[in-house]
N, C-alpha and C positions, 0 to 999 in steps of 0.2 A: 567514527562518529555516527550518531543515530538521529532519526527524525521521529518525533512522538506524533503518532497518527490519531490519538484519542484513546481514552480508557486505558492508558498505560501501555498501549501497543507501540513498541519501538521497532523501527525499521533501520537496518544497517544501510548507511548512505551508499556504499559501493555497490549494493544490490539493486538500487532504484534504476529502472529503465525509463519509466515515465509516470507522470501524474495526470489523471484524466477526469474531466467533469462528467458525471453520470448523465446529466440532462442532454448534453450535446453528443457525447460519444456513443450512447446507446440508440441513436437514431438509425444507425446502420445495423442491418440484420446480422451481418457477420460478427459484429462486436457482441451483440446479444447472445448469439450462438456460442462464441468463445467464452463469455462469462458463465453461461449456463453449463457448459462442459466442464469448466474449471471447478465450478461448485459441486457438480456430481462426482468429480474425481477427488474431492477433498482438498483442493488447492487454494481454498478461500478462507480468509480470516475476516471477521467483522469486528471492528474496533468500536465497541460500545453498543448501546441499545437504541440509540437514536437512528432515524432514517439517514442512510448514507447519502452524501452529496458528491463524493469523488471516490476513485479507486487508484491505488498505487500498484503498478505492474513491476514485479521484481524479476531479476535475472535468476537462472537456476542456481541453487545453493551449492556449496562445496560438497564433495563426496561424503565427508564425515558428518555433515549436519543431519540431525534427526528429523527436523520438520521440513516439509516440502511445500509450504504455502507459496504460491506465486502471485497472489492478488490479495491486497488488504483494502477492504472498504472502510472509509473514514467518514465521520460526521462532519468533518471540516471540508470546506470547499477546496477545489483544486487551487484557487488563487491563494488561499490561506496557507496551504501546504507548500506551494511554491515559494511564497514569501518567507516562510520559516526556513526554507533551504537557503535563500539568498542572505538573510540577516543573521544566520547562525543559529537557527532553530534546532540544530542538531545537538545531541548529547555526545560529549567526548567519551568514547568507550574506555579510555585509559583511566577515567575517574570512576567508572562503574564496575570494573573488573577487579 
């Protein structure tokens, strides 16, 4: 199943480690450094053109996966993304394959 993070960006449910609010999580310098390093290394996807409100941290991909993004920035708040997870905001991958 997939979570739609905005602008058509789909995130595989089993790869989600956490959903974080940008306003509160970036208060810590270590988080800002982590996000900056991930962006420099090309591990970031920005879902949409709007100012992001949250980011989704993903576990490492399978060995045969071609893309290596580990962070997806979303225009939706962390609360909205979490609520989508709780109420079935995931897309069933069996219907999309």
